[in-house]
N, CA, C and O atoms as CSV, one atom per row, in Angstrom:
chain,resi,resn,atom,element,x,y,z
A,1,MET,N,N,91.866,107.455,84.161
A,1,MET,CA,C,91.233,108.432,83.428
A,1,MET,C,C,92.158,108.957,82.276
A,1,MET,O,O,93.384,108.912,82.377
A,2,SER,N,N,91.548,109.431,81.234
A,2,SER,CA,C,92.394,109.979,80.180
A,2,SER,C,C,91.779,111.234,79.716
A,2,SER,O,O,90.564,111.407,79.818
A,3,GLY,N,N,92.591,112.141,79.196
A,3,GLY,CA,C,92.210,113.447,78.713
A,3,GLY,C,C,93.177,113.893,77.611
A,3,GLY,O,O,94.213,113.269,77.382
A,4,VAL,N,N,92.831,114.931,76.970
A,4,VAL,CA,C,93.623,115.538,75.843
A,4,VAL,C,C,94.577,116.569,76.412
A,4,VAL,O,O,94.099,117.538,77.003
A,5,ALA,N,N,95.913,116.433,76.279
A,5,ALA,CA,C,96.845,117.376,76.670
A,5,ALA,C,C,97.258,118.217,75.595
A,5,ALA,O,O,96.989,117.873,74.444
A,6,GLY,N,N,97.936,119.378,75.844
A,6,GLY,CA,C,98.403,120.240,74.805
A,6,GLY,C,C,99.464,119.605,73.918
A,6,GLY,O,O,99.923,118.504,74.223
A,7,CYS,N,N,99.854,120.229,72.876
A,7,CYS,CA,C,100.920,119.845,71.968
A,7,CYS,C,C,100.573,118.562,71.280
A,7,CYS,O,O,101.478,117.828,70.881
A,8,GLY,N,N,99.333,118.255,71.122
A,8,GLY,CA,C,98.908,117.090,70.314
A,8,GLY,C,C,99.225,115.728,70.887
A,8,GLY,O,O,99.361,114.740,70.165
A,9,GLU,N,N,99.339,115.701,72.193
A,9,GLU,CA,C,99.586,114.404,72.881
A,9,GLU,C,C,98.485,114.145,73.861
A,9,GLU,O,O,97.905,115.071,74.429
A,10,GLN,N,N,98.188,112.846,74.065
A,10,GLN,CA,C,97.141,112.422,74.998
A,10,GLN,C,C,97.824,111.913,76.272
A,10,GLN,O,O,98.744,111.098,76.209
A,11,THR,N,N,97.378,112.387,77.389
A,11,THR,CA,C,97.873,112.000,78.704
A,11,THR,C,C,96.874,111.087,79.370
A,11,THR,O,O,95.692,111.416,79.473
A,12,ALA,N,N,97.333,109.966,79.813
A,12,ALA,CA,C,96.518,109.053,80.560
A,12,ALA,C,C,96.946,109.127,82.029
A,12,ALA,O,O,98.140,109.059,82.321
A,13,THR,N,N,96.047,109.258,82.907
A,13,THR,CA,C,96.380,109.379,84.362
A,13,THR,C,C,95.878,108.143,85.073
A,13,THR,O,O,94.695,107.806,85.017
A,14,HIS,N,N,96.771,107.493,85.722
A,14,HIS,CA,C,96.471,106.341,86.497
A,14,HIS,C,C,95.726,106.755,87.720
A,14,HIS,O,O,95.909,107.881,88.182
A,15,PRO,N,N,94.841,105.859,88.309
A,15,PRO,CA,C,94.175,106.247,89.590
A,15,PRO,C,C,95.171,106.712,90.601
A,15,PRO,O,O,94.859,107.583,91.413
A,16,ASN,N,N,96.304,106.192,90.588
A,16,ASN,CA,C,97.383,106.716,91.442
A,16,ASN,C,C,98.043,107.876,90.705
A,16,ASN,O,O,98.785,107.652,89.748
A,17,ALA,N,N,97.773,109.179,91.158
A,17,ALA,CA,C,98.090,110.323,90.428
A,17,ALA,C,C,99.637,110.408,90.196
A,17,ALA,O,O,100.073,111.108,89.282
A,18,ALA,N,N,100.434,109.729,90.985
A,18,ALA,CA,C,101.849,109.768,90.849
A,18,ALA,C,C,102.258,109.060,89.560
A,18,ALA,O,O,103.369,109.267,89.071
A,19,ILE,N,N,101.403,108.251,89.020
A,19,ILE,CA,C,101.833,107.463,87.765
A,19,ILE,C,C,101.073,108.037,86.582
A,19,ILE,O,O,99.845,107.956,86.554
A,20,SER,N,N,101.814,108.658,85.530
A,20,SER,CA,C,101.142,109.046,84.399
A,20,SER,C,C,102.089,108.738,83.214
A,20,SER,O,O,103.307,108.671,83.384
A,21,CYS,N,N,101.502,108.552,82.011
A,21,CYS,CA,C,102.349,108.170,80.885
A,21,CYS,C,C,101.873,108.995,79.679
A,21,CYS,O,O,100.714,109.408,79.641
A,22,GLN,N,N,102.734,109.237,78.711
A,22,GLN,CA,C,102.444,109.949,77.476
A,22,GLN,C,C,102.169,108.907,76.368
A,22,GLN,O,O,102.973,108.006,76.131
A,23,LEU,N,N,100.979,109.063,75.683
A,23,LEU,CA,C,100.633,108.122,74.642
A,23,LEU,C,C,100.588,108.913,73.342
A,23,LEU,O,O,100.226,110.087,73.421
A,24,PRO,N,N,100.902,108.427,72.198
A,24,PRO,CA,C,100.766,109.105,70.944
A,24,PRO,C,C,99.323,109.260,70.598
A,24,PRO,O,O,98.528,108.387,70.946
A,25,LEU,N,N,98.920,110.340,69.921
A,25,LEU,CA,C,97.480,110.638,69.538
A,25,LEU,C,C,97.087,109.696,68.378
A,25,LEU,O,O,97.880,109.460,67.466
A,26,PRO,N,N,95.929,109.198,68.426
A,26,PRO,CA,C,95.426,108.432,67.225
A,26,PRO,C,C,95.139,109.348,66.166
A,26,PRO,O,O,94.902,110.511,66.493
A,27,PRO,N,N,95.116,109.024,64.906
A,27,PRO,CA,C,94.890,109.904,63.778
A,27,PRO,C,C,93.512,110.597,63.824
A,27,PRO,O,O,93.368,111.666,63.231
A,28,THR,N,N,92.556,110.067,64.464
A,28,THR,CA,C,91.213,110.667,64.517
A,28,THR,C,C,91.114,111.793,65.478
A,28,THR,O,O,90.182,112.592,65.392
A,29,VAL,N,N,92.040,111.893,66.396
A,29,VAL,CA,C,92.002,113.016,67.351
A,29,VAL,C,C,92.917,114.115,66.981
A,29,VAL,O,O,93.066,115.080,67.731
A,30,ALA,N,N,93.514,114.011,65.893
A,30,ALA,CA,C,94.495,115.089,65.414
A,30,ALA,C,C,93.791,116.391,65.270
A,30,ALA,O,O,92.632,116.422,64.857
A,31,PRO,N,N,94.440,117.464,65.593
A,31,PRO,CA,C,93.840,118.893,65.467
A,31,PRO,C,C,93.348,119.113,64.107
A,31,PRO,O,O,94.017,118.771,63.131
A,32,LEU,N,N,92.097,119.725,63.999
A,32,LEU,CA,C,91.532,120.044,62.718
A,32,LEU,C,C,91.837,121.522,62.462
A,32,LEU,O,O,91.074,122.384,62.898
A,33,GLU,N,N,92.864,121.813,61.810
A,33,GLU,CA,C,93.366,123.151,61.533
A,33,GLU,C,C,92.338,124.112,60.936
A,33,GLU,O,O,92.307,125.284,61.312
A,34,GLY,N,N,91.472,123.623,59.984
A,34,GLY,CA,C,90.468,124.498,59.383
A,34,GLY,C,C,89.406,124.912,60.391
A,34,GLY,O,O,88.993,126.071,60.438
A,35,GLU,N,N,88.973,123.956,61.190
A,35,GLU,CA,C,88.007,124.293,62.173
A,35,GLU,C,C,88.562,125.253,63.285
A,35,GLU,O,O,87.857,126.125,63.793
A,36,VAL,N,N,89.794,125.047,63.606
A,36,VAL,CA,C,90.400,125.948,64.631
A,36,VAL,C,C,90.491,127.370,64.069
A,36,VAL,O,O,90.157,128.342,64.747
A,37,ALA,N,N,90.954,127.472,62.807
A,37,ALA,CA,C,91.006,128.759,62.148
A,37,ALA,C,C,89.643,129.407,62.079
A,37,ALA,O,O,89.521,130.605,62.334
A,38,GLU,N,N,88.635,128.666,61.749
A,38,GLU,CA,C,87.269,129.243,61.655
A,38,GLU,C,C,86.839,129.659,63.090
A,38,GLU,O,O,86.281,130.745,63.245
A,39,LEU,N,N,87.069,128.860,64.115
A,39,LEU,CA,C,86.743,129.198,65.494
A,39,LEU,C,C,87.472,130.514,65.869
A,39,LEU,O,O,86.887,131.396,66.497
A,40,GLU,N,N,88.762,130.628,65.470
A,40,GLU,CA,C,89.572,131.836,65.818
A,40,GLU,C,C,88.994,133.010,65.118
A,40,GLU,O,O,88.896,134.086,65.708
A,41,GLY,N,N,88.601,132.858,63.879
A,41,GLY,CA,C,87.888,133.962,63.155
A,41,GLY,C,C,86.585,134.409,63.809
A,41,GLY,O,O,86.350,135.602,63.996
A,42,THR,N,N,85.750,133.447,64.151
A,42,THR,CA,C,84.542,133.743,64.899
A,42,THR,C,C,84.814,134.422,66.186
A,42,THR,O,O,84.125,135.369,66.565
A,43,ALA,N,N,85.827,133.940,66.874
A,43,ALA,CA,C,86.185,134.534,68.217
A,43,ALA,C,C,86.608,135.979,67.988
A,43,ALA,O,O,86.245,136.855,68.773
A,44,ALA,N,N,87.401,136.258,66.884
A,44,ALA,CA,C,87.841,137.617,66.619
A,44,ALA,C,C,86.644,138.532,66.313
A,44,ALA,O,O,86.522,139.639,66.838
A,45,ARG,N,N,85.757,138.007,65.426
A,45,ARG,CA,C,84.475,138.815,65.122
A,45,ARG,C,C,83.617,139.064,66.403
A,45,ARG,O,O,83.093,140.157,66.615
A,46,LEU,N,N,83.511,138.106,67.160
A,46,LEU,CA,C,82.708,138.311,68.485
A,46,LEU,C,C,83.458,139.323,69.336
A,46,LEU,O,O,82.818,140.173,69.955
A,47,ALA,N,N,84.797,139.272,69.399
A,47,ALA,CA,C,85.520,140.239,70.176
A,47,ALA,C,C,85.326,141.680,69.644
A,47,ALA,O,O,85.177,142.649,70.389
A,48,HIS,N,N,85.339,141.742,68.315
A,48,HIS,CA,C,85.078,143.038,67.631
A,48,HIS,C,C,83.734,143.540,67.924
A,48,HIS,O,O,83.576,144.717,68.246
A,49,GLU,N,N,82.670,142.647,67.823
A,49,GLU,CA,C,81.286,143.065,68.090
A,49,GLU,C,C,81.171,143.447,69.544
A,49,GLU,O,O,80.501,144.438,69.836
A,50,PHE,N,N,81.771,142.739,70.476
A,50,PHE,CA,C,81.740,143.024,71.866
A,50,PHE,C,C,82.397,144.405,72.109
A,50,PHE,O,O,81.869,145.207,72.880
A,51,GLU,N,N,83.529,144.677,71.464
A,51,GLU,CA,C,84.121,145.995,71.564
A,51,GLU,C,C,83.225,147.103,71.041
A,51,GLU,O,O,83.123,148.184,71.620
A,52,ALA,N,N,82.566,146.786,69.897
A,52,ALA,CA,C,81.618,147.772,69.417
A,52,ALA,C,C,80.397,148.075,70.339
A,52,ALA,O,O,79.936,149.206,70.493
A,53,LEU,N,N,79.942,146.990,70.911
A,53,LEU,CA,C,78.866,147.101,71.958
A,53,LEU,C,C,79.358,147.923,73.164
A,53,LEU,O,O,78.609,148.730,73.714
A,54,VAL,N,N,80.627,147.709,73.571
A,54,VAL,CA,C,81.121,148.467,74.695
A,54,VAL,C,C,81.246,149.938,74.366
A,54,VAL,O,O,80.919,150.788,75.195
A,55,VAL,N,N,81.713,150.254,73.171
A,55,VAL,CA,C,81.815,151.607,72.740
A,55,VAL,C,C,80.430,152.223,72.645
A,55,VAL,O,O,80.243,153.358,73.083
A,56,SER,N,N,79.462,151.525,72.094
A,56,SER,CA,C,78.092,151.987,72.011
A,56,SER,C,C,77.517,152.283,73.379
A,56,SER,O,O,76.935,153.338,73.628
A,57,TYR,N,N,77.703,151.318,74.248
A,57,TYR,CA,C,77.282,151.460,75.592
A,57,TYR,C,C,77.877,152.702,76.268
A,57,TYR,O,O,77.160,153.467,76.914
A,58,GLU,N,N,79.212,152.898,76.113
A,58,GLU,CA,C,79.820,154.072,76.656
A,58,GLU,C,C,79.251,155.356,76.060
A,58,GLU,O,O,79.057,156.339,76.775
A,59,GLY,N,N,78.976,155.352,74.726
A,59,GLY,CA,C,78.331,156.565,74.097
A,59,GLY,C,C,76.954,156.771,74.691
A,59,GLY,O,O,76.601,157.896,75.045
A,60,HIS,N,N,76.173,155.719,74.810
A,60,HIS,CA,C,74.808,155.897,75.405
A,60,HIS,C,C,74.894,156.286,76.795
A,60,HIS,O,O,74.086,157.100,77.241
A,61,ALA,N,N,75.822,155.768,77.544
A,61,ALA,CA,C,75.984,156.147,78.950
A,61,ALA,C,C,76.377,157.656,79.061
A,61,ALA,O,O,75.900,158.369,79.944
A,62,ALA,N,N,77.218,158.088,78.182
A,62,ALA,CA,C,77.599,159.490,78.195
A,62,ALA,C,C,76.418,160.418,77.846
A,62,ALA,O,O,76.219,161.481,78.434
A,63,GLN,N,N,75.615,159.922,76.802
A,63,GLN,CA,C,74.392,160.670,76.488
A,63,GLN,C,C,73.404,160.748,77.611
A,63,GLN,O,O,72.818,161.787,77.917
A,64,ALA,N,N,73.253,159.606,78.203
A,64,ALA,CA,C,72.310,159.597,79.450
A,64,ALA,C,C,72.831,160.441,80.528
A,64,ALA,O,O,72.042,161.055,81.248
A,65,GLY,N,N,74.170,160.524,80.706
A,65,GLY,CA,C,74.708,161.371,81.769
A,65,GLY,C,C,74.464,162.817,81.416
A,65,GLY,O,O,74.061,163.605,82.271
A,66,ARG,N,N,74.698,163.175,80.183
A,66,ARG,CA,C,74.464,164.575,79.803
A,66,ARG,C,C,72.929,164.957,79.904
A,66,ARG,O,O,72.565,166.069,80.287
A,67,ALA,N,N,72.102,163.994,79.549
A,67,ALA,CA,C,70.662,164.247,79.658
A,67,ALA,C,C,70.230,164.368,81.075
A,67,ALA,O,O,69.369,165.172,81.430
A,68,THR,N,N,70.857,163.537,81.890
A,68,THR,CA,C,70.529,163.634,83.376
A,68,THR,C,C,71.017,164.946,83.962
A,68,THR,O,O,70.352,165.566,84.793
A,69,LEU,N,N,72.204,165.357,83.504
A,69,LEU,CA,C,72.749,166.660,84.022
A,69,LEU,C,C,71.881,167.810,83.529
A,69,LEU,O,O,71.600,168.734,84.293
A,70,HIS,N,N,71.442,167.775,82.247
A,70,HIS,CA,C,70.553,168.760,81.734
A,70,HIS,C,C,69.214,168.813,82.476
A,70,HIS,O,O,68.737,169.885,82.850
A,71,SER,N,N,68.607,167.609,82.683
A,71,SER,CA,C,67.372,167.577,83.389
A,71,SER,C,C,67.491,168.039,84.824
A,71,SER,O,O,66.598,168.711,85.341
A,72,SER,N,N,68.611,167.676,85.487
A,72,SER,CA,C,68.814,168.034,86.861
A,72,SER,C,C,69.011,169.539,86.944
A,72,SER,O,O,68.583,170.152,87.922
A,73,THR,N,N,69.640,170.152,85.960
A,73,THR,CA,C,69.912,171.602,85.866
A,73,THR,C,C,68.539,172.312,85.728
A,73,THR,O,O,68.196,173.246,86.452
A,74,ALA,N,N,67.797,171.792,84.748
A,74,ALA,CA,C,66.450,172.432,84.538
A,74,ALA,C,C,65.532,172.332,85.776
A,74,ALA,O,O,64.784,173.259,86.090
A,75,LEU,N,N,65.614,171.160,86.478
A,75,LEU,CA,C,64.834,170.924,87.619
A,75,LEU,C,C,65.227,171.910,88.701
A,75,LEU,O,O,64.375,172.489,89.374
A,76,PHE,N,N,66.544,172.096,88.860
A,76,PHE,CA,C,67.082,173.063,89.900
A,76,PHE,C,C,66.690,174.446,89.566
A,76,PHE,O,O,66.305,175.195,90.464
A,77,GLN,N,N,66.759,174.842,88.332
A,77,GLN,CA,C,66.362,176.201,87.887
A,77,GLN,C,C,64.851,176.373,88.161
A,77,GLN,O,O,64.435,177.420,88.657
A,78,GLY,N,N,64.031,175.354,87.841
A,78,GLY,CA,C,62.638,175.448,88.063
A,78,GLY,C,C,62.319,175.582,89.554
A,78,GLY,O,O,61.388,176.284,89.949
A,79,THR,N,N,63.103,174.903,90.350
A,79,THR,CA,C,62.885,174.952,91.833
A,79,THR,C,C,63.177,176.358,92.289
A,79,THR,O,O,62.380,176.944,93.021
A,80,ILE,N,N,64.310,176.922,91.872
A,80,ILE,CA,C,64.655,178.225,92.218
A,80,ILE,C,C,63.618,179.314,91.791
A,80,ILE,O,O,63.290,180.244,92.529
A,81,PHE,N,N,63.132,179.111,90.524
A,81,PHE,CA,C,62.019,179.998,90.062
A,81,PHE,C,C,60.803,179.926,90.922
A,81,PHE,O,O,60.211,180.948,91.267
A,82,LEU,N,N,60.409,178.683,91.286
A,82,LEU,CA,C,59.215,178.489,92.090
A,82,LEU,C,C,59.410,179.105,93.523
A,82,LEU,O,O,58.501,179.684,94.118
A,83,GLU,N,N,60.678,178.930,94.024
A,83,GLU,CA,C,60.946,179.490,95.377
A,83,GLU,C,C,60.794,181.003,95.284
A,83,GLU,O,O,60.181,181.604,96.167
A,84,GLU,N,N,61.341,181.649,94.226
A,84,GLU,CA,C,61.141,183.072,94.062
A,84,GLU,C,C,59.720,183.522,94.000
A,84,GLU,O,O,59.304,184.502,94.618
A,85,GLN,N,N,58.956,182.723,93.188
A,85,GLN,CA,C,57.479,183.071,93.038
A,85,GLN,C,C,56.772,182.919,94.488
A,85,GLN,O,O,55.943,183.735,94.891
A,86,LEU,N,N,57.150,181.896,95.158
A,86,LEU,CA,C,56.567,181.695,96.514
A,86,LEU,C,C,56.918,182.811,97.440
A,86,LEU,O,O,56.056,183.253,98.199
A,87,ARG,N,N,58.132,183.296,97.426
A,87,ARG,CA,C,58.536,184.447,98.263
A,87,ARG,C,C,57.772,185.703,97.811
A,87,ARG,O,O,57.353,186.478,98.671
A,88,GLU,N,N,57.570,185.941,96.512
A,88,GLU,CA,C,56.837,187.132,96.087
A,88,GLU,C,C,55.400,186.968,96.584
A,88,GLU,O,O,54.817,187.935,97.075
A,89,ALA,N,N,54.797,185.745,96.469
A,89,ALA,CA,C,53.393,185.525,96.864
A,89,ALA,C,C,53.313,185.802,98.335
A,89,ALA,O,O,52.354,186.423,98.795
A,90,MET,N,N,54.291,185.359,99.088
A,90,MET,CA,C,54.167,185.583,100.562
A,90,MET,C,C,54.382,186.982,100.918
A,90,MET,O,O,53.789,187.488,101.871
A,91,ALA,N,N,55.254,187.664,100.146
A,91,ALA,CA,C,55.337,189.156,100.401
A,91,ALA,C,C,54.076,189.851,100.048
A,91,ALA,O,O,53.650,190.774,100.742
A,92,SER,N,N,53.446,189.413,98.944
A,92,SER,CA,C,52.060,190.042,98.653
A,92,SER,C,C,51.051,189.737,99.681
A,92,SER,O,O,50.258,190.605,100.043
A,93,ALA,N,N,51.042,188.504,100.186
A,93,ALA,CA,C,50.111,188.152,101.183
A,93,ALA,C,C,50.342,188.946,102.482
A,93,ALA,O,O,49.396,189.330,103.169
A,94,ASN,N,N,51.641,189.183,102.799
A,94,ASN,CA,C,51.953,189.972,103.944
A,94,ASN,C,C,51.435,191.424,103.729
A,94,ASN,O,O,50.895,192.056,104.637
A,95,GLY,N,N,51.623,191.903,102.509
A,95,GLY,CA,C,51.099,193.243,102.169
A,95,GLY,C,C,49.613,193.350,102.360
A,95,GLY,O,O,49.092,194.333,102.887
A,96,VAL,N,N,48.918,192.267,101.897
A,96,VAL,CA,C,47.452,192.305,102.009
A,96,VAL,C,C,47.101,192.250,103.478
A,96,VAL,O,O,46.216,192.965,103.947
A,97,LEU,N,N,47.803,191.394,104.200
A,97,LEU,CA,C,47.445,191.338,105.651
A,97,LEU,C,C,47.732,192.638,106.334
A,97,LEU,O,O,46.965,193.070,107.194
A,98,GLU,N,N,48.825,193.277,105.972
A,98,GLU,CA,C,49.009,194.659,106.603
A,98,GLU,C,C,47.944,195.593,106.158
A,98,GLU,O,O,47.506,196.422,106.955
A,99,GLY,N,N,47.502,195.521,104.961
A,99,GLY,CA,C,46.454,196.415,104.459
A,99,GLY,C,C,45.180,196.109,105.190
A,99,GLY,O,O,44.490,197.051,105.581
A,100,MET,N,N,44.806,194.857,105.408
A,100,MET,CA,C,43.633,194.489,106.086
A,100,MET,C,C,43.719,194.930,107.634
A,100,MET,O,O,42.728,195.350,108.231
A,101,THR,N,N,44.869,194.810,108.176
A,101,THR,CA,C,45.053,195.301,109.563
A,101,THR,C,C,44.831,196.790,109.556
A,101,THR,O,O,44.224,197.320,110.487
A,102,GLY,N,N,45.303,197.492,108.535
A,102,GLY,CA,C,45.123,198.958,108.516
A,102,GLY,C,C,43.699,199.240,108.369
A,102,GLY,O,O,43.215,200.181,108.998
A,103,ILE,N,N,42.954,198.494,107.572
A,103,ILE,CA,C,41.469,198.728,107.409
A,103,ILE,C,C,40.756,198.549,108.740
A,103,ILE,O,O,39.884,199.326,109.128
A,104,VAL,N,N,41.181,197.457,109.435
A,104,VAL,CA,C,40.532,197.210,110.726
A,104,VAL,C,C,40.768,198.429,111.635
A,104,VAL,O,O,39.837,198.906,112.285
A,105,VAL,N,N,41.984,198.920,111.679
A,105,VAL,CA,C,42.269,200.062,112.561
A,105,VAL,C,C,41.520,201.282,112.141
A,105,VAL,O,O,41.040,202.041,112.983
A,106,ALA,N,N,41.399,201.507,110.744
A,106,ALA,CA,C,40.618,202.607,110.307
A,106,ALA,C,C,39.092,202.484,110.716
A,106,ALA,O,O,38.459,203.444,111.156
A,107,VAL,N,N,38.594,201.312,110.547
A,107,VAL,CA,C,37.155,201.057,110.901
A,107,VAL,C,C,36.963,201.299,112.382
A,107,VAL,O,O,35.975,201.919,112.776
A,108,LYS,N,N,37.848,200.844,113.189
A,108,LYS,CA,C,37.778,201.109,114.656
A,108,LYS,C,C,37.812,202.580,114.940
A,108,LYS,O,O,37.096,203.084,115.805
A,109,GLY,N,N,38.695,203.298,114.166
A,109,GLY,CA,C,38.825,204.755,114.371
A,109,GLY,C,C,37.560,205.406,113.925
A,109,GLY,O,O,37.104,206.339,114.585
A,110,LEU,N,N,36.929,204.952,112.788
A,110,LEU,CA,C,35.638,205.560,112.356
A,110,LEU,C,C,34.562,205.302,113.384
A,110,LEU,O,O,33.766,206.190,113.691
A,111,GLU,N,N,34.530,204.073,113.930
A,111,GLU,CA,C,33.528,203.710,114.935
A,111,GLU,C,C,33.683,204.698,116.173
A,111,GLU,O,O,32.700,205.217,116.702
A,112,LYS,N,N,34.898,204.904,116.566
A,112,LYS,CA,C,35.133,205.813,117.758
A,112,LYS,C,C,34.726,207.251,117.313
A,112,LYS,O,O,34.139,207.983,118.109
A,113,LEU,N,N,35.011,207.638,116.129
A,113,LEU,CA,C,34.647,208.981,115.701
A,113,LEU,C,C,33.129,209.144,115.603
A,113,LEU,O,O,32.607,210.205,115.945
A,114,LEU,N,N,32.407,208.109,115.141
A,114,LEU,CA,C,30.956,208.139,115.112
A,114,LEU,C,C,30.459,208.230,116.519
A,114,LEU,O,O,29.555,209.024,116.779
A,115,HIS,N,N,30.988,207.469,117.450
A,115,HIS,CA,C,30.584,207.552,118.810
A,115,HIS,C,C,30.783,208.943,119.425
A,115,HIS,O,O,29.941,209.463,120.157
A,116,GLU,N,N,31.956,209.517,119.081
A,116,GLU,CA,C,32.185,210.875,119.559
A,116,GLU,C,C,31.241,211.875,118.914
A,116,GLU,O,O,30.792,212.826,119.554
A,117,THR,N,N,30.949,211.653,117.654
A,117,THR,CA,C,30.039,212.502,116.880
A,117,THR,C,C,28.626,212.408,117.486
A,117,THR,O,O,27.942,213.424,117.611
A,118,ARG,N,N,28.211,211.260,117.843
A,118,ARG,CA,C,26.873,211.098,118.577
A,118,ARG,C,C,26.912,211.868,119.860
A,118,ARG,O,O,25.952,212.570,120.178
A,119,LYS,N,N,28.012,211.765,120.635
A,119,LYS,CA,C,28.082,212.529,121.911
A,119,LYS,C,C,27.905,214.043,121.562
A,119,LYS,O,O,27.115,214.756,122.180
A,120,VAL,N,N,28.650,214.470,120.585
A,120,VAL,CA,C,28.611,215.911,120.204
A,120,VAL,C,C,27.162,216.322,119.783
A,120,VAL,O,O,26.650,217.379,120.152
A,121,ALA,N,N,26.572,215.452,119.021
A,121,ALA,CA,C,25.131,215.720,118.573
A,121,ALA,C,C,24.227,215.781,119.726
A,121,ALA,O,O,23.291,216.580,119.747
A,122,GLN,N,N,24.482,214.934,120.725
A,122,GLN,CA,C,23.581,214.987,121.981
A,122,GLN,C,C,23.858,216.248,122.701
A,122,GLN,O,O,22.941,216.927,123.163
A,123,ASP,N,N,25.143,216.586,122.809
A,123,ASP,CA,C,25.449,217.819,123.590
A,123,ASP,C,C,24.922,219.096,122.761
A,123,ASP,O,O,24.529,220.102,123.352
A,124,VAL,N,N,24.935,219.004,121.483
A,124,VAL,CA,C,24.413,220.048,120.662
A,124,VAL,C,C,22.894,220.098,120.862
A,124,VAL,O,O,22.328,221.188,120.949
A,125,SER,N,N,22.246,218.981,120.935
A,125,SER,CA,C,20.833,218.967,121.189
A,125,SER,C,C,20.417,219.522,122.532
A,125,SER,O,O,19.410,220.217,122.671
A,126,LEU,N,N,21.254,219.178,123.537
A,126,LEU,CA,C,21.052,219.726,124.816
A,126,LEU,C,C,21.244,221.257,124.862
A,126,LEU,O,O,20.454,221.997,125.450
A,127,VAL,N,N,22.317,221.679,124.220
A,127,VAL,CA,C,22.586,223.168,124.202
A,127,VAL,C,C,21.488,223.840,123.387
A,127,VAL,O,O,21.018,224.910,123.775
A,128,GLU,N,N,21.071,223.265,122.294
A,128,GLU,CA,C,19.903,223.803,121.548
A,128,GLU,C,C,18.608,223.893,122.356
A,128,GLU,O,O,17.893,224.894,122.310
A,129,GLY,N,N,18.332,222.832,123.086
A,129,GLY,CA,C,17.184,222.777,123.994
A,129,GLY,C,C,17.294,223.809,125.047
A,129,GLY,O,O,16.300,224.451,125.386
A,130,ALA,N,N,18.510,224.007,125.605
A,130,ALA,CA,C,18.668,225.050,126.656
A,130,ALA,C,C,18.543,226.426,126.015
A,130,ALA,O,O,17.986,227.328,126.640
A,131,LEU,N,N,19.029,226.624,124.813
A,131,LEU,CA,C,18.828,227.914,124.181
A,131,LEU,C,C,17.380,228.197,123.882
A,131,LEU,O,O,16.944,229.342,123.995
A,132,ASN,N,N,16.627,227.202,123.507
A,132,ASN,CA,C,15.290,227.329,123.131
A,132,ASN,C,C,14.473,227.680,124.508
A,132,ASN,O,O,13.571,228.517,124.510
A,133,VAL,N,N,14.835,227.032,125.560
A,133,VAL,CA,C,14.165,227.315,126.867
A,133,VAL,C,C,14.531,228.738,127.298
A,133,VAL,O,O,13.668,229.467,127.785
A,134,ALA,N,N,15.794,229.147,127.128
A,134,ALA,CA,C,16.224,230.451,127.521
A,134,ALA,C,C,15.525,231.524,126.616
A,134,ALA,O,O,15.101,232.584,127.077
A,135,GLU,N,N,15.439,231.191,125.359
A,135,GLU,CA,C,14.662,232.127,124.478
A,135,GLU,C,C,13.233,232.251,124.865
A,135,GLU,O,O,12.671,233.346,124.902
A,136,ALA,N,N,12.649,231.140,125.152
A,136,ALA,CA,C,11.226,231.149,125.540
A,136,ALA,C,C,11.102,231.907,126.864
A,136,ALA,O,O,10.133,232.648,127.031
A,137,ALA,N,N,11.993,231.766,127.773
A,137,ALA,CA,C,11.936,232.531,129.053
A,137,ALA,C,C,12.128,233.981,128.808
A,137,ALA,O,O,11.468,234.784,129.467
A,138,ARG,N,N,12.978,234.383,127.913
A,138,ARG,CA,C,13.233,235.780,127.676
A,138,ARG,C,C,11.984,236.391,126.992
A,138,ARG,O,O,11.569,237.514,127.278
A,139,VAL,N,N,11.439,235.620,126.116
A,139,VAL,CA,C,10.196,236.180,125.425
A,139,VAL,C,C,9.083,236.275,126.511
A,139,VAL,O,O,8.317,237.240,126.516
A,140,THR,N,N,8.999,235.347,127.365
A,140,THR,CA,C,8.021,235.422,128.387
A,140,THR,C,C,8.257,236.565,129.377
A,140,THR,O,O,7.323,237.215,129.847
A,141,ASN,N,N,9.523,236.781,129.671
A,141,ASN,CA,C,9.875,237.886,130.633
A,141,ASN,C,C,9.624,239.205,129.941
A,141,ASN,O,O,9.220,240.156,130.610
A,142,ARG,N,N,9.819,239.313,128.759
A,142,ARG,CA,C,9.587,240.619,127.975
A,142,ARG,C,C,8.065,240.892,127.972
A,142,ARG,O,O,7.622,242.029,128.136
A,143,ASP,N,N,7.365,239.920,127.800
A,143,ASP,CA,C,5.905,240.068,127.756
A,143,ASP,C,C,5.266,240.385,129.128
A,143,ASP,O,O,4.134,240.866,129.171
A,144,ILE,N,N,5.926,240.141,130.175
A,144,ILE,CA,C,5.421,240.428,131.460
A,144,ILE,C,C,5.716,241.797,131.875
A,144,ILE,O,O,5.341,242.204,132.975
């Protein structure tokens, strides 16, 4: 097998790897200095463009990081606000529930008062009836 070695020489390798020999390069394989310089310039430009891409990527990554932090902060603040609103709504609901419980107690008290008022009205009717009977008996006794 044969291959191109560094320093402008060609190395031929015998199938037995222990045997190798140095051969002079033919004129057609001589390094092409102009093409090498052009390739080096292209490689330098590509390296510069790659560096610019890396810097741009780092800038965009930093912007994305700041935007993510800003969004996360806003989301966290929104969550805190909603939690406060929920607590206030629950406190209001508890107040309404306590008010409704108070209304139920008041209605039961009014029902009891109405029941007692009916009893008193019946008692008053009985007393009035007894007074009327007594008055009628007194009038009858006077006439006799």
